[in-house]
C-alpha positions in Angstrom: -3.5 -20.7 -9.0 -0.4 -20.9 -6.9 1.8 -17.9 -6.3 4.9 -17.2 -8.5 8.0 -18.6 -6.7 10.1 -15.7 -8.0 8.0 -13.3 -5.8 8.8 -13.3 -2.2 6.5 -11.8 0.4 8.3 -10.0 3.2 6.6 -9.2 6.5 8.0 -5.8 7.5 6.8 -6.2 11.1 5.1 -2.8 11.1 2.4 -2.7 13.9 1.8 -6.4 14.0 2.4 -9.6 12.0 0.8 -10.0 8.6 -0.1 -6.3 8.4 2.5 -4.7 6.2 4.2 -6.4 3.3 7.1 -5.7 1.0 8.1 -7.8 -2.0 11.2 -9.2 -3.4 11.1 -10.1 -7.2 14.1 -12.2 -8.4 15.1 -12.8 -12.0 18.2 -14.4 -13.3 20.2 -13.7 -10.2 19.0 -10.0 -10.0 16.5 -8.5 -7.7 14.0 -5.7 -7.2 12.3 -4.7 -3.9 8.7 -3.3 -4.1 8.1 -1.1 -1.1 10.2 -1.6 2.0 8.3 -0.6 5.2 10.1 1.5 7.8 13.7 1.6 8.7 13.0 -0.9 11.5 12.3 -3.4 8.6 15.8 -3.2 7.0 17.0 -6.4 8.8 13.9 -8.3 7.5 14.6 -7.0 4.0 18.2 -8.1 4.0 17.3 -11.4 5.4 14.8 -12.0 2.7 17.7 -11.4 0.2 19.8 -13.9 2.0 17.0 -16.5 2.1 16.8 -16.1 -1.7 20.5 -16.8 -1.9 21.4 -13.2 -3.0 23.7 -10.5 -1.8 22.7 -6.9 -1.5 24.9 -6.1 -4.6 22.2 -8.1 -6.6 19.4 -5.6 -6.0 19.0 -3.2 -9.0 15.8 -1.5 -8.0 13.8 -0.3 -5.1 10.3 0.4 -6.4 8.3 2.7 -4.0 4.7 2.7 -4.8 4.2 5.9 -2.8 5.9 7.7 0.0 3.6 7.0 2.9 5.9 5.9 5.7 4.6 2.4 6.1 5.6 1.8 2.5 8.8 3.9 2.0 9.9 5.2 5.4 12.9 3.0 5.5 14.0 3.6 1.9 16.9 5.9 2.7 18.3 3.5 5.2 17.8 0.4 3.1 19.5 2.1 0.1 22.7 2.5 2.2 22.9 -1.3 2.2 22.2 -1.7 -1.6 25.1 -0.3 -3.4 23.8 -1.0 -7.0 20.1 -0.1 -6.5 18.2 2.9 -7.8 15.0 4.0 -6.1 12.1 4.6 -8.4 9.5 7.2 -7.3 6.4 9.0 -8.6 7.2 12.6 -9.7 5.2 13.9 -6.8 6.9 11.6 -4.3 10.5 11.9 -5.3 11.2 15.3 -3.8 9.9 14.1 -0.3 12.4 11.1 -0.3 15.3 13.2 -1.5 14.6 15.7 1.3 12.3 14.0 3.8 12.1 17.0 6.1 8.4 17.7 5.3 7.5 14.0 5.7 9.2 13.9 9.1 7.6 17.1 10.3 4.1 16.1 9.2 4.4 12.7 10.8 5.8 14.1 14.0 3.1 16.7 14.2 0.5 13.8 14.1 2.2 11.1 16.1 4.8 12.8 18.2 8.6 12.2 18.4 8.3 9.2 20.7 5.9 7.3 18.4 7.8 8.1 15.3 10.9 6.6 16.9 9.0 3.6 18.1 7.1 2.7 15.0 9.1 4.2 12.1 12.7 4.6 13.3 15.0 7.1 11.5 13.8 8.5 8.1 16.9 9.0 6.0 17.1 10.9 2.7 17.9 9.1 -0.6 20.7 10.8 -2.6 19.2 12.6 -5.6 21.6 10.9 -8.0 20.2 7.4 -7.0 16.6 8.3 -7.7 14.7 7.7 -10.9 11.4 9.6 -11.4 8.8 7.2 -12.9 6.5 8.5 -15.7 3.2 6.9 -16.3 3.7 3.6 -18.3 7.6 3.6 -17.7 9.2 0.2 -18.2 11.7 -1.0 -15.7 14.0 -3.8 -16.8 15.0 -6.4 -14.3 17.4 -8.8 -16.0 15.1 -9.0 -18.9 11.8 -9.1 -16.9 9.7 -6.0 -17.6 8.0 -4.2 -14.7 5.7 -1.5 -15.9 4.7 1.4 -13.7 1.3 2.9 -13.9 0.3 6.1 -12.2 -2.7 5.3 -10.0 -4.2 8.3 -8.2 -7.1 7.8 -5.8 -5.5 6.8 -2.6 -2.6 9.3 -3.1 -1.6 11.6 -6.0 1.9 10.3 -5.7 1.0 6.7 -6.2 2.0 4.2 -8.9 1.4 0.4 -9.2 3.7 -2.1 -10.7 2.6 -4.6 -13.6 4.6 -7.8 -13.8 3.8 -9.5 -17.0 5.7 -12.6 -16.2 3.3 -13.4 -13.3 0.3 -11.4 -14.8 0.2 -9.7 -11.4 0.0 -6.1 -10.0 1.9 -4.9 -7.0 -0.8 -2.5 -5.9 0.5 -0.5 -2.8 -2.8 0.8 -1.4 -4.7 1.3 -4.7 -6.5 -2.1 -4.5 -7.4 -1.8 -0.9 -6.6 -3.8 2.2 -7.1 -7.5 2.8 -6.0 -9.2 5.9 -5.6 -12.9 5.8 -7.4 -13.6 9.2 -10.6 -12.4 7.4 -10.5 -14.8 4.6 -13.4 -17.2 4.2 -14.6 -19.9 1.8 -15.6 -17.1 -0.5 -11.9 -15.9 -0.7 -10.4 -12.7 0.4 -12.2 -10.0 2.3 -11.3 -6.6 1.1 -11.9 -2.9 1.9 -10.8 0.3 0.3 -8.4 2.6 2.0 -9.2 6.3 2.1 -6.5 7.2 4.6 -5.5 10.9 4.8 -5.0 13.1 3.0 -5.5 12.7 -0.8 -8.4 10.1 -1.1 -10.4 10.8 -4.3 -13.1 8.2 -5.2 -13.5 8.6 -8.8 -9.8 8.7 -9.7 -9.5 5.6 -7.4 -12.1 3.7 -9.4 -10.6 4.8 -12.7 -7.2 3.5 -11.5 -8.7 0.2 -10.5 -10.3 -0.1 -14.0 -7.0 0.6 -15.7 -5.5 -2.3 -13.7 -8.3 -4.7 -14.6 -7.8 -3.9 -18.3 -4.5 -6.0 -18.0 -6.6 -9.1 -16.9 -4.4 -9.8 -13.9 -4.6 -13.2 -12.2 -3.5 -11.8 -8.8 -2.8 -8.6 -6.9 0.0 -8.2 -4.3 -1.2 -5.9 -1.7 1.0 -4.1 1.0 -1.8 -4.9 3.5 -1.5 -7.9 3.1 -0.2 -10.3 0.6 -1.4 -12.0 -2.5 -5.1 -11.8 -3.5 -6.7 -13.6 -6.4 -10.3 -13.7 -7.8 -9.4 -10.2 -8.9 -12.7 -9.3 -10.7 -14.8 -10.3 -7.6 -12.6 -8.3 -5.3 -12.7 -5.3 -7.6 -16.5 -5.4 -7.5 -16.3 -5.4 -3.7 -14.1 -2.3 -3.9 -16.3 -0.5 -6.3 -19.4 -1.1 -4.1 -17.6 0.0 -1.0 -16.2 3.2 -2.5 -19.6 4.2 -3.5 -20.9 3.3 -0.1 -18.2 5.2 1.7 -19.0 8.3 -0.5 -22.7 8.1 0.5 -21.6 7.7 4.2 -19.4 10.8 3.9 -22.2 12.9 2.4 -24.7 11.6 5.0 -22.4 12.4 8.0 -21.0 15.7 6.6 -23.5 18.1 8.2 -23.9 16.2 11.5 -22.5 17.5 14.8 -19.5 15.4 15.8 -19.0 14.2 12.2 -16.1 12.0 13.0 -18.0 9.9 15.6 -20.7 9.4 12.9 -18.3 8.5 10.3 -16.6 5.9 12.5 -20.0 4.3 13.4 -21.2 4.1 9.8 -18.0 2.7 8.5 -17.8 0.2 11.3 -21.3 -1.0 10.4 -20.6 -1.1 6.7 -17.5 -3.3 7.0 -19.0 -5.6 9.7 -22.1 -6.2 7.6 -19.9 -7.1 4.7 -17.7 -9.3 6.8 -20.7 -11.2 8.0 -22.1 -11.7 4.4 -18.6 -12.8 3.4 -18.6 -15.5 6.0 -15.5 -14.3 8.0 -14.8 -16.9 10.8 -14.1 -14.2 13.3 -16.9 -12.8 15.4 -18.0 -9.2 14.9 -15.8 -7.8 17.8 -12.8 -9.6 16.5 -13.4 -8.3 13.0 -13.8 -4.7 14.4 -10.5 -5.2 16.3 -8.6 -6.2 13.1 -10.1 -3.2 11.2 -10.0 -0.6 14.0 -7.0 1.3 12.8 -8.3 1.4 9.2 -11.8 2.4 10.3 -10.2 5.4 12.1 -7.9 6.3 9.1 -10.8 5.9 6.6 -12.9 8.2 8.6 -10.2 10.8 8.7 -9.6 10.4 4.9 -13.3 10.8 4.1 -13.3 13.9 6.2 -10.3 15.3 4.2 -12.1 14.6 1.0 -15.3 16.3 2.2 -13.5 19.4 3.3 -11.4 19.5 0.2 -14.7 19.6 -1.9 -15.7 22.9 -0.1 -12.6 24.8 -1.1 
């Protein structure tokens, strides 16, 4: 099945090409952005509008699946260019976009000021009066096109996904994992879960995926990266790997140098699955594509293990 022409995939340019997507949904001359990348992506977002024949005044909504900076770091800056838009956020995420001081401090502590400036640019606040707090099941109207927001904890507690009944598709943020196009094969998309720090929780994540499957979607639009179909098969892949990652975490938890063991075991898991999937890249190339995610998934598993001891 081909993609819906009213849905435009935008490469935000974060880190590398075909890594971080935002989406533009157009209906009857009105528009909604779903996620936006960093402030460095604002020119690409505005160019996507122009390419669709629209002005910034046509944007009614900026839907932010969660407030991780690769999804929402540029929201405050983008909103300055969208005079009619409102930003829609999970109740747990909204305060951090109205006052992003804690987001900035946390990211700076991890990456340093120089890397924040290089990769993320400025992180601007969104005026409180332009923020809509999204409850579970809330319906957003885009010129008569219903977009339904479902709270989907598991990757992050402040995460929601967006159901578009018109295309029978979900915009999944990070809840439905990561799937990079260079790892596609004759079997379709290769997919892995993301447990990146700090709120990974495997059982709520599986429950969120099950809730999404209940809508019988024909496609998922992932932030990392792009449209994925054969949804039931990809969901089965995710369930198997979430369980395998939990087992890896428990096996490695008591070992000295736990992080090193987590990295090695996750790398082996994903490479074994990529080989079985028929990915065209050799094992070293697959590992290179997934290197950042292996590191982040190891950190996220460690956070989950440590949280269980509190």
